[in-house]
TORVEXMAR-228604 format. One record per atom (N, C-alpha, C, O): residue number from 1; residue in three letters; atom name; x, y, z. Coordinates in steps of 0.001 Angstrom, whole numbers, always signed. Each point is the difference from the previous one (the first is absolute). Example, Ala and Ser with C-alpha at 12.3 -4.5 7.8 and 13.67 -1.06 7.14 Angstrom:
% TORVEXMAR-228604
   resi   resn   name        xx        yy        zz
      1    ala      N    +13190     -5690     +7800
      1    ala     CA      -890     +1190        +0
      1    ala      C      +900     +1200        +0
      1    ala      O     +1036       -19      +665
      2    ser      N     -1386     +1069     -1385
      2    ser     CA      +820     +1190       +60
      2    ser      C      -770     +1090      +730
      2    ser      O      +509     +1108      +169
% end
This chain:
% TORVEXMAR-228604
   resi   resn   name        xx        yy        zz
      1    met      N      +851     -1180        +0
      1    met     CA      -851     +1180        +0
      1    met      C      +900     +1249        +0
      1    met      O      +952       +94      +775
      2    leu      N     -1271      +840     -1644
      2    leu     CA      +760     +1236      -115
      2    leu      C      -476     +1015     +1027
      2    leu      O     -1198      +186      +217
      3    arg      N     +2178      +470      +413
      3    arg     CA      -333     +1084      +916
      3    arg      C      +174     +1322      -724
      3    arg      O      +911      +154      -814
      4    glu      N     -1764      +777     +1101
      4    glu     CA      +147     +1337      -578
      4    glu      C     +1053      +759      +799
      4    glu      O       -76       +91     +1226
      5    val      N     +1049      +447     -1934
      5    val     CA     +1055      +775      +633
      5    val      C      -422     +1468       -15
      5    val      O      -344      +542     -1050
      6    pro      N      +373       +96     +2219
      6    pro     CA      -405     +1413       +11
      6    pro      C      +966      +838      -832
      6    pro      O     +1200      -271       -52
      7    ala      N     -1747     +1287      -592
      7    ala     CA      +809      +900      -825
      7    ala      C      +939      +817      +886
      7    ala      O      -369      +417     +1098
      8    leu      N     +1576      -199     -1587
      8    leu     CA      +951      +859      +704
      8    leu      C      -475     +1444       -84
      8    leu      O      -613      +413      -984
      9    gln      N      +899      +325     +2009
      9    gln     CA      -338     +1421       +18
      9    gln      C     +1205      +768      +522
      9    gln      O      +617      -415      +980
     10    pro      N      -274     +1525     -1617
     10    pro     CA     +1056      +832      +585
     10    pro      C      -545      +622     +1278
     10    pro      O     -1210      +188      +125
     11    pro      N     +2081      +135      +824
     11    pro     CA      -477      +675     +1217
     11    pro      C      -717     +1295      -367
     11    pro      O      +414      +709      -918
     12    ala      N     -1476      -411     +1632
     12    ala     CA      -809     +1195      -300
     12    ala      C      +839     +1281       -38
     12    ala      O      -188      +813      -906
     13    pro      N     +1115      -602     +1865
     13    pro     CA      +811     +1236      -101
     13    pro      C      +825       +53     -1289
     13    pro      O      +166     +1072      -583
     14    thr      N      +346     -2209      +139
     14    thr     CA      +760       -40     -1252
     14    thr      C      -895      +367     -1168
     14    thr      O      +385      +787      -864
     15    leu      N     -1574     -1356      +841
     15    leu     CA      -953      +271     -1078
     15    leu      C      -438     +1466        +9
     15    leu      O       -85      +626     -1056
     16    asp      N      -189       -85     +2227
     16    asp     CA      -403     +1407       +90
     16    asp      C     +1119      +929      -457
     16    asp      O      -244      +963      -727
     17    ala      N     +1462     -1251     +1151
     17    ala     CA     +1139      +827      -407
     17    ala      C      +221       -91     -1503
     17    ala      O      +303      +998      -653
     18    met      N      -455     -2200      +111
     18    met     CA      +168      -206     -1438
     18    met      C     -1032      +815      -781
     18    met      O      +328      +638     -1001
     19    arg      N     -1552      -665     +1459
     19    arg     CA     -1054      +768      -682
     19    arg      C      +276     +1501       +78
     19    arg      O      -226      +725      -969
     20    ala      N      +713      -262     +2116
     20    ala     CA      +306     +1427      +149
     20    ala      C     +1147      +413      -927
     20    ala      O       -57     +1060      -624
     21    arg      N     +1095     -1894      +532
     21    arg     CA     +1119      +322      -905
     21    arg      C      -468       -10     -1446
     21    arg      O      +410      +846      -794
     22    arg      N     -1258     -1788      +455
     22    arg     CA      -515       -98     -1368
     22    arg      C      -819     +1246      -339
     22    arg      O      +128      +550     -1094
     23    ala      N      -956      -111     +2015
     23    ala     CA      -819     +1201      -227
     23    ala      C      +894     +1230      -161
     23    ala      O      -274      +862      -835
     24    arg      N     +1343      -780     +1635
     24    arg     CA      +940     +1118      -100
     24    arg      C      +672       +15     -1371
     24    arg      O      +160     +1057      -610
     25    leu      N      +231     -2240      +131
     25    leu     CA      +614       -91     -1333
     25    leu      C      -966      +446     -1090
     25    leu      O      +388      +711      -927
     26    ile      N     -1622     -1120     +1038
     26    ile     CA     -1005      +378      -999
     26    ile      C      -178     +1515       -22
     26    ile      O       -39      +613     -1067
     27    arg      N       -68       -13     +2253
     27    arg     CA      -136     +1470       +59
     27    arg      C     +1227      +684      -603
     27    arg      O      -124      +990      -721
     28    ala      N     +1299     -1521     +1020
     28    ala     CA     +1232      +604      -514
     28    ala      C       +88      -117     -1522
     28    ala      O      +430      +947      -659
     29    thr      N      -823     -2076       +90
     29    thr     CA       +36      -128     -1457
     29    thr      C     -1035      +925      -635
     29    thr      O      +236      +562     -1070
     30    asp      N     -1368      -406     +1724
     30    asp     CA     -1006      +944      -501
     30    asp      C      +557     +1431       -21
     30    asp      O      -259      +757      -936
     31    leu      N     +1021      -396     +1968
     31    leu     CA      +605     +1340       +42
     31    leu      C      +981      +204     -1152
     31    leu      O       +63     +1082      -583
     32    val      N      +695     -2119      +260
     32    val     CA      +949      +108     -1118
     32    val      C      -764      +206     -1304
     32    val      O      +349      +870      -798
     33    glu      N     -1380     -1663      +585
     33    glu     CA      -788      +146     -1232
     33    glu      C      -632     +1386       -74
     33    glu      O       -33      +619     -1064
     34    glu      N      -460      -143     +2181
     34    glu     CA      -603     +1336       +40
     34    glu      C     +1046     +1077      -302
     34    glu      O      -284      +966      -708
     35    ala      N     +1485     -1136     +1245
     35    ala     CA     +1064      +983      -223
     35    ala      C      +345      +122     -1481
     35    ala      O      +363     +1078      -468
     36    leu      N      -476     -2161      -253
     36    leu     CA      +336       +20     -1427
     36    leu      C      -974      +828      -828
     36    leu      O      +355      +502     -1067
     37    ile      N     -1589      -361     +1561
     37    ile     CA     -1030      +656      -820
     37    ile      C      -502     +1320      +569
     37    ile      O      -772      +694      -660
     38    thr      N     +1190      -331     +1865
     38    thr     CA      -550     +1180      +658
     38    thr      C      +538     +1314      -544
     38    thr      O      -739      +982       -75
     39    his      N     +2004      -944      -302
     39    his     CA      +637     +1241      -455
     39    his      C      +505      -169     -1432
     39    his      O      +188     -1126      -462
     40    pro      N       +30     +2234      -241
     40    pro     CA      +554      -102     -1363
     40    pro      C     +1329      -771       +19
     40    pro      O      +902      +290      +786
     41    gln      N      -819     -1267     -1670
     41    gln     CA     +1164      -883       -36
     41    gln      C     +1290      +763      -266
     41    gln      O       +58      +909      -829
     42    gly      N      +973     -1313     +1564
     42    gly     CA     +1323      +564      -212
     42    gly      C      +273     +1282      +755
     42    gly      O     +1142      +460       +34
     43    thr      N     -2160      +130      +572
     43    thr     CA      +221     +1243      +738
     43    thr      C      +684      -313     +1332
     43    thr      O       +52     -1148      +441
     44    ile      N      +465     +2193      +175
     44    ile     CA      +641      -164     +1310
     44    ile      C     -1008      -538     +1012
     44    ile      O      +333      -860      +815
     45    val      N     -1550     +1361      -867
     45    val     CA     -1048      -455      +918
     45    val      C      -306     -1477      -236
     45    val      O      -196      -759      +950
     46    trp      N      +157      +359     -2211
     46    trp     CA      -257     -1414      -334
     46    trp      C     +1105      -882      +559
     46    trp      O      -273     -1007      +652
     47    arg      N     +1526     +1388      -909
     47    arg     CA     +1141      -791      +505
     47    arg      C       -32       -78     +1519
     47    arg      O      +260     -1056      +576
     48    ser      N      -576     +2162       +69
     48    ser     CA       -54       +19     +1453
     48    ser      C     -1114      -906      +521
     48    ser      O      +184      -731      +973
     49    ser      N     -1320      +788     -1621
     49    ser     CA     -1132      -841      +383
     49    ser      C      +338     -1481      -181
     49    ser      O      -313      -824      +859
     50    val      N      +948      +497     -1973
     50    val     CA      +413     -1383      -253
     50    val      C     +1035      -425     +1043
     50    val      O       -76     -1107      +533
     51    arg      N     +1036     +1977      -242
     51    arg     CA     +1043      -307     +1003
     51    arg      C      -642      -309     +1350
     51    arg      O      +351      -988      +646
     52    asp      N     -1286     +1829      -221
     52    asp     CA      -662      -205     +1297
     52    asp      C      -790     -1304       +20
     52    asp      O       +13      -726      +994
     53    ala      N      -692      +437     -2082
     53    ala     CA      -804     -1228       -62
     53    ala      C      +892     -1242        -1
     53    ala      O      -320      -995      +650
     54    ile      N     +1423     +1051     -1372
     54    ile     CA      +935     -1130        -7
     54    ile      C      +602      -179     +1395
     54    ile      O      +180     -1131      +452
     55    ala      N      +128     +2221      +227
     55    ala     CA      +526       -89     +1371
     55    ala      C     -1022      -655      +924
     55    ala      O      +359      -811      +854
     56    ser      N     -1619     +1159     -1025
     56    ser     CA     -1065      -611      +796
     56    ser      C      -103     -1503      -294
     56    ser      O      -155      -810      +914
     57    leu      N      +243      +455     -2189
     57    leu     CA       -38     -1416      -375
     57    leu      C     +1213      -732      +566
     57    leu      O      -125     -1137      +455
     58    ala      N     +1292     +1769      -477
     58    ala     CA     +1209      -628      +543
     58    ala      C      -151      -256     +1499
     58    ala      O      +420     -1046      +496
     59    arg      N     -1013     +1991      +222
     59    arg     CA      -232      -205     +1444
     59    arg      C      -978     -1159      +228
     59    arg      O      +226      -853      +859
     60    ala      N     -1299      +833     -1626
     60    ala     CA      -976     -1098      +129
     60    ala      C      +650     -1335      -356
     60    ala      O      -269     -1016      +640
     61    trp      N     +1122     +1021     -1657
     61    trp     CA      +683     -1236      -403
     61    trp      C      +943      -480     +1095
     61    trp      O       +54     -1191      +307
     62    asp      N      +691     +2131      +282
     62    asp     CA      +910      -371     +1088
     62    asp      C      -771      -619     +1165
     62    asp      O      +425     -1014      +554
     63    leu      N     -1548     +1614      -184
     63    leu     CA      -818      -552     +1089
     63    leu      C      -533     -1378      -370
     63    leu      O       -14      -911      +828
     64    his      N      -421      +765     -2068
     64    his     CA      -493     -1293      -476
     64    his      C     +1102     -1054      +101
     64    his      O      -220     -1094      +520
     65    thr      N     +1399     +1434     -1020
     65    thr     CA     +1112      -949        -2
     65    thr      C      +421      -357     +1421
     65    thr      O      +168     -1176      +322
     66    gln      N        +0     +2180      +522
     66    gln     CA      +404      -264     +1379
     66    gln      C     -1022      -867      +723
     66    gln      O      +365      -953      +689
     67    gly      N     -1630     +1279      -845
     67    gly     CA     -1045      -783      +662
     67    gly      C       -93     -1425      -506
     67    gly      O      -226      -930      +774
     68    ser      N      +397      +763     -2061
     68    ser     CA      -103     -1337      -593
     68    ser      C     +1204      -868      +334
     68    ser      O      -131     -1210      +186
     69    glu      N     +1317     +1840      -109
     69    glu     CA     +1226      -765      +152
     69    glu      C      +514       -93     +1431
     69    glu      O     +1013      -658      +239
     70    gln      N     -1673     +1288      +707
     70    gln     CA      +480      -103     +1384
     70    gln      C      -120     -1458      +473
     70    gln      O      -772      -771      -572
     71    pro      N     +1524      +393     +1604
     71    pro     CA       +24     -1408      +423
     71    pro      C     -1370      -590      +315
     71    pro      O      -216     -1197      -194
     72    asp      N      -699     +2010      +672
     72    asp     CA     -1343      -518      +273
     72    asp      C     -1010      +509     -1038
     72    asp      O     -1206        +3      +247
     73    gly      N     +1708      +423     -1399
     73    gly     CA      -861      +543     -1054
     73    gly      C      -638     -1081      -853
     73    gly      O      +166     -1197      +236
     74    leu      N      -889     +1654     -1217
     74    leu     CA      -766      -896      -852
     74    leu      C      +876     -1020      -724
     74    leu      O      -350     -1179       -51
     75    leu      N     +1467     +1602      -501
     75    leu     CA      +803      -934      -784
     75    leu      C      +556     -1127      +858
     75    leu      O       +10     -1155      -425
     76    ala      N      +450     +1477     +1624
     76    ala     CA      +465     -1046      +919
     76    ala      C     -1155      -908      +395
     76    ala      O      +167     -1215      +108
     77    gln      N     -1331     +1802      +105
     77    gln     CA     -1189      -781      +354
     77    gln      C      -368      -959     -1134
     77    gln      O      -319     -1164      +243
     78    leu      N      +364     +1653     -1464
     78    leu     CA      -299      -859     -1154
     78    leu      C      +978     -1164       -89
     78    leu      O      -404     -1141      -225
     79    glu      N     +1694     +1431      +402
     79    glu     CA     +1004     -1067       -72
     79    glu      C      -223     -1048     +1085
     79    glu      O      +184     -1194      -237
     80    ala      N      -579     +1641     +1422
     80    ala     CA      -244      -938     +1103
     80    ala      C     -1281      -805      -222
     80    ala      O       -28     -1206      +245
     81    asp      N     -1019     +1867      -705
     81    asp     CA     -1298      -662      -144
     81    asp      C      -102      -862     -1251
     81    asp      O      -610     -1068       +24
     82    val      N     +1207     +1533     -1113
     82    val     CA      -162      -667     -1293
     82    val      C     +1369       -89      -686
     82    val      O      +269      +741      -946
     83    pro      N      +591     -1643     +1419
     83    pro     CA     +1383       -49      -492
     83    pro      C      +138      -192     -1505
     83    pro      O      +977      +463      -589
     84    his      N     -1932     -1136       -44
     84    his     CA      +140      -222     -1444
     84    his      C      -138     +1291      -811
     84    his      O      +294       +17     -1195
     85    leu      N      -741     +1057     +1841
     85    leu     CA      -106     +1286      -688
     85    leu      C     +1271      +847      +142
     85    leu      O       +28     +1152      -430
     86    ala      N     +1010     -1717     +1027
     86    ala     CA     +1255      +747      +228
     86    ala      C      +555      +651     -1271
     86    ala      O      +461     +1138       +77
     87    pro      N      -480     -1799     -1246
     87    pro     CA      +507      +684     -1200
     87    pro      C      -802     +1263      -353
     87    pro      O      +568      +991      -458
     88    lys      N     -1862     -1035      +671
     88    lys     CA      -820     +1185      -281
     88    lys      C      +250     +1092     +1037
     88    lys      O       -37     +1188      -323
     89    val      N      +287     -1586     +1552
     89    val     CA      +335      +966     +1052
     89    val      C     +1316      +689      -347
     89    val      O      +128     +1216      +136
     90    glu      N      +835     -1992      -578
     90    glu     CA     +1290      +579      -373
     90    glu      C      -158      +954     -1189
     90    glu      O      +676     +1027       -66
     91    arg      N     -1555     -1361      -860
     91    arg     CA      -256      +911     -1125
     91    arg      C      -549     +1332      +516
     91    arg      O      +349     +1060      -521
     92    met      N     -1204     -1113     +1539
     92    met     CA      -529     +1241      +571
     92    met      C     +1134      +841      +591
     92    met      O       +11     +1221      -155
     93    arg      N      +935     -1866      +827
     93    arg     CA     +1149      +733      +553
     93    arg      C      +829      +635     -1119
     93    arg      O      +437     +1145      +118
     94    arg      N      -224     -1888     -1195
     94    arg     CA      +760      +564     -1135
     94    arg      C      -737     +1196      -585
     94    arg      O      +618     +1007      -348
     95    glu      N     -1923     -1114      +241
     95    glu     CA      -790     +1108      -532
     95    glu      C       +82     +1223      +905
     95    glu      O       -13     +1129      -490
     96    his      N       +99     -1335     +1803
     96    his     CA      +171     +1138      +910
     96    his      C     +1254      +784      -370
     96    his      O       -26     +1228       -89
     97    arg      N     +1115     -1944      -123
     97    arg     CA     +1267      +664      -362
     97    arg      C       -99      +645     -1383
     97    arg      O      +504     +1104      -209
     98    gln      N     -1152     -1791      -735
     98    gln     CA      -120      +521     -1363
     98    gln      C      -826     +1288       -20
     98    gln      O      +379      +967      -661
     99    val      N     -1485      -949     +1367
     99    val     CA      -841     +1207       +21
     99    val      C      +738     +1138      +698
     99    val      O       -58     +1142      -456
    100    ala      N      +748     -1436     +1551
    100    ala     CA      +764     +1053      +692
    100    ala      C     +1036      +619      -939
    100    ala      O      +161     +1220       -26
    101    ala      N      +532     -2042      -734
    101    ala     CA      +989      +513      -962
    101    ala      C      -680      +811     -1099
    101    ala      O      +519     +1035      -418
    102    thr      N     -1659     -1491       -43
    102    thr     CA      -733      +715     -1053
    102    thr      C      -521     +1339      +522
    102    thr      O       -11      +988      -734
    103    leu      N      -412      -949     +1975
    103    leu     CA      -422     +1275      +598
    103    leu      C     +1162      +987       +46
    103    leu      O      -177     +1178      -311
    104    arg      N     +1357     -1643      +693
    104    arg     CA     +1176      +881       +18
    104    arg      C      +299      +511     -1407
    104    arg      O      +289     +1181      -188
    105    glu      N      -357     -2069      -792
    105    glu     CA      +263      +399     -1395
    105    glu      C     -1059      +997      -487
    105    glu      O      +328      +956      -703
    106    thr      N     -1568     -1170     +1068
    106    thr     CA     -1080      +900      -403
    106    thr      C      +223     +1393      +577
    106    thr      O      -178     +1002      -692
    107    arg      N      +569      -945     +1964
    107    arg     CA      +301     +1306      +611
    107    arg      C     +1162      +673      -721
    107    arg      O       -22     +1207      -242
    108    ser      N     +1026     -1991       -95
    108    ser     CA     +1174      +538      -683
    108    ser      C      -370      +573     -1372
    108    ser      O      +446     +1089      -363
    109    val      N     -1253     -1819      -387
    109    val     CA      -426      +479     -1319
    109    val      C      -809     +1279      +151
    109    val      O      +222      +964      -734
    110    asn      N     -1149      -944     +1669
    110    asn     CA      -828     +1191      +189
    110    asn      C      +838     +1204      +425
    110    asn      O      -286     +1130      -398
    111    asp      N     +1315     -1368     +1198
    111    asp     CA      +839     +1103      +488
    111    asp      C     +1034      +468     -1019
    111    asp      O      +645     +1028      +202
    112    asp      N      -483     -1765     -1281
    112    asp     CA      +966      +375     -1048
    112    asp      C      -624     +1083      -872
    112    asp      O      -969      -270      -710
    113    pro      N     +1502     +1490      +748
    113    pro     CA      -599     +1087      -778
    113    pro      C       +71      -225     -1509
    113    pro      O      -733      +639      -755
    114    thr      N     +1607     -1542      +310
    114    thr     CA       +93      -270     -1439
    114    thr      C      -951     -1112      -445
    114    thr      O      -154      -237     -1198
    115    ala      N      -481      -443     +2147
    115    ala     CA      -932     -1081      -354
    115    ala      C     -1253      +576      -644
    115    ala      O      -537     +1016      +444
    116    gln      N       +90     -1673     -1480
    116    gln     CA     -1217      +405      -693
    116    gln      C     -1229      -515      +756
    116    gln      O       +96      -940      +788
    117    val      N     -1234     +1558     -1035
    117    val     CA     -1251      -428      +630
    117    val      C      -238     -1488      -270
    117    val      O      -397      -741      +899
    118    asp      N      +640      +309     -2132
    118    asp     CA      -203     -1419      -337
    118    asp      C      +875      -912      +849
    118    asp      O      -424     -1092      +377
    119    asp      N     +1653     +1537       -71
    119    asp     CA      +896      -794      +843
    119    asp      C      -574      -155     +1408
    119    asp      O       +17     -1087      +577
    120    val      N      -520     +2186       -45
    120    val     CA      -594       -34     +1341
    120    val      C     -1236      -890        -6
    120    val      O      -169      -840      +883
    121    gln      N      -689     +1025     -1873
    121    gln     CA     -1218      -802       -75
    121    gln      C      +307     -1494      -128
    121    gln      O      -671      -827      +617
    122    leu      N     +1675      +483     -1408
    122    leu     CA      +376     -1401      -159
    122    leu      C      +536      -559     +1311
    122    leu      O      -349     -1116      +382
    123    ala      N     +1190     +1875      +310
    123    ala     CA      +534      -462     +1282
    123    ala      C     -1124      -213     +1012
    123    ala      O       -18     -1002      +715
    124    val      N      -912     +1944      -660
    124    val     CA     -1130      -114      +927
    124    val      C      -877     -1191      -375
    124    val      O      -404      -772      +869
    125    ala      N      +108      +620     -2161
    125    ala     CA      -841     -1116      -439
    125    ala      C      +653     -1347      +325
    125    ala      O      -676      -938      +421
    126    thr      N     +1974      +850      -618
    126    thr     CA      +720     -1230      +328
    126    thr      C      -122      -303     +1483
    126    thr      O      -279     -1133      +393
    127    cys      N      +488     +2140      +416
    127    cys     CA       -75      -160     +1445
    127    cys      C     -1408      -416      +442
    127    cys      O      -162      -947      +768
    128    leu      N      -837     +1655     -1255
    128    leu     CA     -1382      -328      +377
    128    leu      C      -383     -1397      -471
    128    leu      O      -733      -710      +689
    129    gly      N     +1223      +313     -1856
    129    gly     CA      -273     -1344      -498
    129    gly      C      +593     -1071      +904
    129    gly      O      -640     -1016      +268
    130    leu      N     +1862     +1243      +202
    130    leu     CA      +636      -959      +913
    130    leu      C      -760       -92     +1322
    130    leu      O      -191     -1090      +538
    131    val      N      -238     +2236       -21
    131    val     CA      -763        +3     +1250
    131    val      C     -1316      -747      -191
    131    val      O      -378      -813      +843
    132    ala      N      -316     +1080     -1935
    132    ala     CA     -1277      -672      -258
    132    ala      C      +188     -1507      -148
    132    ala      O      -794      -778      +529
    133    thr      N     +1823      +368     -1234
    133    thr     CA      +278     -1427      -169
    133    thr      C      +307      -642     +1347
    133    thr      O      -480     -1095      +293
    134    his      N     +1273     +1769      +520
    134    his     CA      +330      -522     +1327
    134    his      C     -1265      -139      +856
    134    his      O      -187     -1007      +683
    135    arg      N      -663     +2009      -727
    135    arg     CA     -1250       -72      +780
    135    arg      C      -855     -1180      -445
    135    arg      O      -554      -719      +831
    136    arg      N      +448      +521     -2143
    136    arg     CA      -797     -1129      -502
    136    arg      C      +603     -1327      +456
    136    arg      O      -712      -885      +474
    137    arg      N     +2029      +757      -622
    137    arg     CA      +658     -1248      +416
    137    arg      C      -126      -219     +1502
    137    arg      O      -236     -1120      +454
    138    gly      N      +395     +2191      +311
    138    gly     CA      -126      -122     +1451
    138    gly      C     -1395      -427      +413
    138    gly      O      -166      -862      +864
    139    gly      N      -838     +1468     -1486
    139    gly     CA     -1377      -396      +303
    139    gly      C      -269     -1442      -361
    139    gly      O      -655      -726      +747
    140    ala      N     +1165      +311     -1904
    140    ala     CA      -185     -1391      -428
    140    ala      C      +731      -964      +933
    140    ala      O      -504     -1085      +289
    141    leu      N     +1684     +1475      +181
    141    leu     CA      +773      -850      +906
    141    leu      C      -726      -179     +1333
    141    leu      O       -95     -1117      +508
    142    val      N      -408     +2189       +49
    142    val     CA      -741       -86     +1260
    142    val      C     -1264      -836      -199
    142    val      O      -352      -814      +854
    143    asp      N      -321     +1017     -1970
    143    asp     CA     -1197      -789      -281
    143    asp      C      +346     -1484      -135
    143    asp      O      -710      -860      +523
    144    glu      N     +1800      +570     -1224
    144    glu     CA      +416     -1395      -172
    144    glu      C      +335      -647     +1345
    144    glu      O      -323     -1165      +231
    145    ala      N      +963     +1916      +643
    145    ala     CA      +411      -548     +1288
    145    ala      C     -1152      -106      +987
    145    ala      O      -125      -999      +707
    146    tyr      N      -709     +2016      -658
    146    tyr     CA      -996       +90     +1069
    146    tyr      C     -1440       +96      -479
    146    tyr      O      -925       -69      +809
    147    arg      N      +726      +225     -2088
    147    arg     CA     -1341      +227      -551
    147    arg      C      -651     +1217      +653
    147    arg      O     -1153       -25      +431
    148    val      N     +1970     +1112      -380
    148    val     CA      -451     +1259      +594
    148    val      C      +174     +1106     -1025
    148    val      O     +1069      +141      -594
    149    asp      N     -2117      +640      +387
    149    asp     CA       +88     +1174      -866
    149    asp      C      +482     +1171      +856
    149    asp      O      -662      +388      +962
    150    ile      N     +1830      +175     -1323
    150    ile     CA      +535     +1101      +816
    150    ile      C      -510     +1358      -458
    150    ile      O      +353     +1026      +582
    151    gly      N     -1180     -1016     -1620
    151    gly     CA      -630     +1247      -420
    151    gly      C      +905      +850      -869
    151    gly      O     +1156      -334      -258
    152    gly      N     -1721     +1434      -180
    152    gly     CA      +766      +968      -768
    152    gly      C       +98      -298     -1474
    152    gly      O      +799      +631      -691
    153    gly      N     -1565     -1553      +186
    153    gly     CA       -26      -254     -1427
    153    gly      C     +1322      -396      -585
    153    gly      O      +758      +859      -450
    154    gly      N      -461     -2137      +443
    154    gly     CA     +1168      -539      -708
    154    gly      C     +1257      +316      +617
    154    gly      O     +1051      -398      -503
% end
């Protein structure tokens, strides 16, 4: 006779913190998108707005990474609870480093007075694409491990 095994659940504080970091990231990416369209492209005000929004996204990303990678954070919890997902957990860690590097590059391009608007837009689009992909993968990973929707759309 088969016994039903109860589903694993991340600790509630971990889940709540994860949802809060995810919401912060979503707000920060929205600010970046808004900065791109709020002021005439290429103006000093536009560059400043983009710089501020990227800085906000970088802060949200740092908090996300620190919270996820701390010893009692989500990634350690996933490795302990669902060891066969370790390769996907490691991919999330690599993506943390990749997005952080892309954020630095995006700030550098925006701060370069010789950079064209298209260069800035491409750097921002690349960065936002990486963040969106990471969010989707992270949500799918948590769902695969715990069958929990962490919210925030993908």
